[in-house]
N, C-alpha and C positions, 0 to 999 in steps of 0.2 A: 405425420404419415409413417406407417410401419414399412420396414424394408424386408428383404428376404431373410430367411432363417440365419441365425448367428453363425452356425458352422459353415453354411454355404458362403456367406460373405467373408468369414474368417479365412476360409480356404483360398478365396480369391486374393485376400490381403496377403496371406502367407506365400502364395505362389508368386505374387508380385515382388515381395521382399526377397524371396529365394532366388528369383531370376536375377535381381540386382546383385545379389551376393555371389551368383555363379553356381549355386547349389541346386540340387533336385528337391522339389517340394514334397514334403511328406508330413501329413497330420498325425498326431498321436492316435493310436488305435482306440484307447479307452480314456478319453480326457477326464480329468478330475474336475468336478464342478466346484471349483474354488481355486484360489491362486496361492501356491506355496511361496514362502519368502525366497527371493533370489539368493543365490549363494554369495554374491557380492554386490555391493552398490558402489560403483566407481566414484572415487573422490570423497567418500563418506566415512568418517571415523566410526568404528563399530561400537564404541561405548556410548550409551545414552547419558544425558545430563542427569546426575544423581538427584537433583531437585525435583525431577519429574515424578518420582515415586510418591510425593505428597499429593500429586494431582491425579493419581491413578483412578480410573473409573471402574465400576462394576460391570462385568460382562456375563453373558449367559451362553449355554451350549446351543449350537445349531440344532434344529432349524430356527431361523429368525422369524419374527412375527410378520404378518402381512402389512403392507404400507399403502393399501388402497390402489387407486389408479395412478398412472404416470402424471407427475406434476409438470407445470409449464412455467418454470422460474425465469426471471430476468438474469442477466449476467451478474448483476450485483448480488442478487439473492443466491446464486450458485456459490459465489465467493464467500458470502456470509455463512452459508451452510458448511462450507469446507472449513472455515475458521473455527466452527464449533468443535471440531475434532483437534484442530491445531492448538487450541488454548488449554487442552487437558491432555492427560496421558492415556490414550486408547491403545492398549497393548495389541501388537500384531498377533493374529491367529487366523488360521483357515477354518477353525472349528468353533469360534466364539462369535457372539453378536453383541453389539452395543446399541442401546436405545437412548435417544435424547429427544428434544422437541421436534426433530426432523424425521424421526422414524427409527426402525430397528433394522440394522444392517450388519452383515458379516465384517469382521475387523481385518480384512486383507485389502490389497490395493484396489481391486474391482468393487468390493463392498463400499470402500470410501468414495470412489467416483460415483457409484450408483446413488449413494446418499446425497452427495453434492448436487447431482442432477435431479434427484427426487423421483427415481424410478419406482414404479408401483410393484405390486406383488410381494412375494416373500423376499426379505432382505438377504437371503442366502441363495437366491436363484440366479444371480447375475455373476458372471465371471468374464475373463478376457476373451474367452471363446464365443460369447454370445452378446457382448456389448454392442456389436454392429447391428443387432436387431433393433436397437434404439438410437443409432447414430449413423453418420455417413462420413466418408473420407473427404477431406478438404485440402486445398493447397497449403503448403507450409506458410506462405506469405499471407494467408487469410486468417491465421490463428488470432483469436481474441480471448480475453479473460473468460474462463469458464469452459473453453474447449478442452480437449484431452489429447495426450500423446499415448498411442496404443502400440504395444508390441505383442503379437500373438504368432508364435512359430510352431505351436504344438509341442514345444519342449518346456516343461514346467520350470526348468532352470533359467529360462529366458522370458517367459510370459510376464508382462508387467503393464500397468497403465498409471498415468499421473495426470493431474489436473493442471492445465496451462494457466499461468497468472499473467506473465508479461515477458518481454524480451529484456535481457540484461545488456545487450549491445546493439549499436545502431545497425549492424549488418544482419541482425536477426538470425544469429547462429546459435546463441546460448540462451535457452529458455529458462525462466524462473518458474518452478513448478511447486505444487503442494502434493505430497505423495504419502501413502501409507507403506512404510518400509519394514522389512523383517528385522532390521538391526536397531532402528531408532524410532520405531512407531511413526506417528504422523509428523512430518517435517516440511519445511519450505527450504529450498536450496536452488542453486543455479547449476544446470547441467552443462557439461562441456559439449562442444560442437560434435566431437566424435561419438559421444554417448547419444546425443539427440538424433543423430543420423540413423540410429537403429529403429526409430519410432515413426509411426504414421499419424499425422494430425487427423482428428475426427471431431465431429460436432454433434451434440445431442439434437435429436429430431425436434423436440418441443421447446427448445430454448427460445425465449422471447427477446427479440431484438428491439432496442428502444426506437420509438418513432422519431423520424427526422425532426430536429428542432426547426421551427419556422425561421429563426435567425441564429447565426453562430455568434455567441458572446465574443466580443473583441478583447484583446489583451489590453490591460491598463497599466499605467505608471502613475504613481502618486509621489508628491514631494511636499515637505513642510519647509518653508523658507525660514531663514533666521529671524524674520519679522513676524513669524507665526501664521503665515497664510498657507492654507492647504490648496494645492492645485493638482488636477488630474487630467491626463490625456488618454484617449482611447484610440486604438488602431496601431498604425505604424510608428516607428521611432521618431519620425519627423512630423507627427500629427500636432495639432495646435493644443495649447493648454486651456483649461477651464478653471476659473477661480471658484473653489468650492466653499470655503469657509475661512473666517479670520479668527485670531486668538486661539490657535491650535497648537497642541504639543505633540500629537501623534495622528497619523493617517494610516488607514488600512484599506486595501482594495482586494475584493474577492468576487469573481464572477460579475454579476450585475449589481453588487453591493459595494458601497463606500461607507467607511466608518471614520469618524473623527472624535478625538478626545480634546476638549477645550482646556485651556490653561486653568479654568475654574473647576475642572474635574467633571464636566458633563459629557457623557457618551451619546453621540447621535449617529444614526445610520439612515441611509437612503437606499432604495431598491429600484433599479431601472436605469434610465438614461442619466447622463451627467447633470441634467437640469431638473431631475426629480426632486420632490420635496423631502425635507428632513423629518425624522421621527426621533424625539428624545427618548433614549433607552434607559439611562440610569444616571444618577448623580453621585458625587463622592467617589469618583473612579480614578484610578491611577494607571490602568492599562485596559485596552480593548483588543479583542481578537475576533476574527471572522473565519468561517470555513463552511462552505455550502450553505445550508439553511440555518446554521447555528451561529449564535452570537455569544461571546463570552466577555465578562468584565471582571476586573480585579478591583475591589473597593479599597479605599484608603485604610480601612481597618483589617485588611488581609483576607477578605472573603472572596472566593471564586464562585461566580454564578454563571449559569449557561441557560439559554433558551433555544428551543428547536422549533422551527416553523416560520410563521410570519413575524413581522416586526412587532406585532402586538401580543405575541405569545407570552405565556407566563414564565417567570424565572425559577430555576432550581438551584438551591445552594449546593455546590459540589464539594467544597472543602474550606477549611478555615486555617489561619496561620500561613497564608500563601504569599509568595513574592513574585511569582510568574505564572501565567496561564497560557496554554497553547492548545489549538484545535486543529484537527486534520481528519477529514472524512468522518468516520464514526468513532474516532478516538479523542479523548480529552486528556491533557497532561497538566500537572501542577508541580511546581517546585516550592517546597515549604521553606519557612524561615530558617529551619534547621538544616537546609541543604539536601533534603530527601526528594528525589524525583519519583512521582507516581503517575501511572497511566491507567485509564479505564477504556474498555472497548465495548461498543454497543449502545444501549439506551442510556439516558441521563442518570438512571438509578442503578446502573451496573456497578459491580464491585471494583475496587482499586487493586492494582498490582504494583508493589514497590519495585522500581527499576534500578536505582543506584543511590548511594549516599555520597556526601562530600561533593555536591554538585552546585555550580553557579549559573548554569543555563540548561534548559531542556528544549529540544526541537522534535517535531513530528512531521511525517510526510507519508501518507497512505500506510504501507506496511513497514516503515522504518521508524525507529526511535533513536534519537541522538542525545547525548549528554556531554556537557563540558564540565570537567571537574574543577574544583577550586585550585588544583595544581596545574591547570592549563592543558589537560589531556582531553582530546576529543575522541569519544567512542561512539560507535553506531552499531545497532543490531537490526536484523531484517527478518520479518516473518512474525512468529508468535511473540507475545509479550514475555515469554520465558526463553526466547532464543539467546544464544551466546553473543557476547560483545566482541567487536573488532576494534582494536586500537588504531585510530585513523591518523592522528597527528598530535604533536606535543607543542608546548609553548603557544597555545591558541588563546585568543581573546574573544572570538565569536564563531559560532557554528551555524550553518544554514543547510537545509535539506529541500530538495524539490525533485520529484519523480526519481530518475536514476542518478541525479547529481548530488554531490556533497560539496559544500564550500566551507573553507575555513579562513579566518583572518588571524594571522599570527601576530604576536605581540610587537613585532618589528614593523607592522603596517603593510605586510604583503598579503594579497588575496590570492588564494589558490583554489582550484576547482577540479574535481574528478568526475568522470561520466562513465557509468556502467556498474559493475559489481563493487562490493566493498573493498576489494583488493586492487582496483584499477589504479593506474598511475595518476599523479597530480600534474596539473598544468598551472604555471605561474601566470596569473591574469593581470595584476596591477600592483603597483607599489604606492606608498603614501596614502593608505586607505584607512578610514575610520569606521566604515560599515559596509557589509556585503549583503546582497539580496539575490535570491534565486526564484524563478518561476518559469516552469516549462523549459523552453529552449532559450530563455533570456537570463542574462547575468547582469547585475547592477552593482556598481560600487559608488560610494560617496567618499571623496578624497578629503584629506585633512584640511584642504583649502576650501572645502564646501562645494565642490563641483560634483554633480551627479552625472555619471556616465552609464550607458547601457549598451550591451551587444546582444545580437540575436542570431541564433544558429549554432555553429560549432564552437568549440572552446577557443579556436584561433580566429574567430570572426573579428571584424573591426569594431572599434568603439564609436559611439555617437554621444556627443556632449549634449545632455538634456537640459540642465539648468545649473545656474550658479547661485551662491548664497543660500545653500540648502543645509538643513540640520537633520533631516530624516528622509529616507527613500523607501518606497514600497512598490512591489511588483505583483501582478496577477496575470 
């Protein structure tokens, strides 16, 4: 549904913001149909990553080409489109256009959001002053991935728009955004509460909301006992256990799927209820990984293979000489025998990006990548595969990621977890631990005595003793 003209609604928006600020509303007399770079971007270093120059794309002078009619993307498609600029160096310009598989759009902040939403017409015809022609104001509490945060005051030094990705904090005051900036091109970062307060949440008219699922998948907990039995429970922390398989060395739980790796090296997966039938996926396996509709196996001869779709889909060889494989959303990570961590994003045939060397473990979660170096340092990056690393903790023996949480198990056996941004504070969760697991708002630990405990909710929630005589714990 189309709304009133952009300048009309923009004037309403500006009036609203000006009243809040106590100032008199006044629109620019002759607005420029483009968005100049802001003079400053609070909290953002002004120097770009030098490595981005190798990823610089070719741009052309405005006007940009036509992009047909307005698209109707899902939220996942909006984020995928946005990441197509985040993974390369699209230099900021009010007077240049960049064309990729999603169309030809001006390389400023509004051109970027227009591309992510799939707005039709010329890619240089959209700016902060008319984005409300194709969107509408929503409550801040209603923000979802793919919505936007818009500031149009009529002052080119203040006009800006960014794509909302998620909240960095439980209080929903610090949004994580992807934006096209004048000093660092396309980046992902967390805004402060004070900066976010200057922006109005808006939603694209044609965004496609997912149909309500007939049933909500329940959270699962899996354990492998010291006797090699895989058990899984579904629902609350006090739900009953179901015996899934015997002779098991590893169990994985993900959505409606359960995977086991037998002591004989056979990987099996079931899809559906806890009593669904098993499908043999591969033999000669030493690790199994699950994420969404993807299944990954690491063979005993070091080959990483992944399939995408049903349990009977075909396998794709991803890498050789591998000692660990991890999956998360549309990302695949491998750790080579030489200690090199590589990640690819997108389809199974996408190209690899080297992340770090001298690595003993790699972890993935949505837009985060984590590595644990051979020296015991845990580092995490957020956003693009070319984002900078943040040193999280030292003397670490295991690293875990889940949504906004990071967990580390230090060499002394203490499990610590942080919730929020990469610089959030750590909370000491448990001592005498040999494994840590994270999933959503659940934290699990396996003690050196073989006791599996799980908590649900905040970092200070109480622990529930799940099972004794355990050698591996898995959560979803």
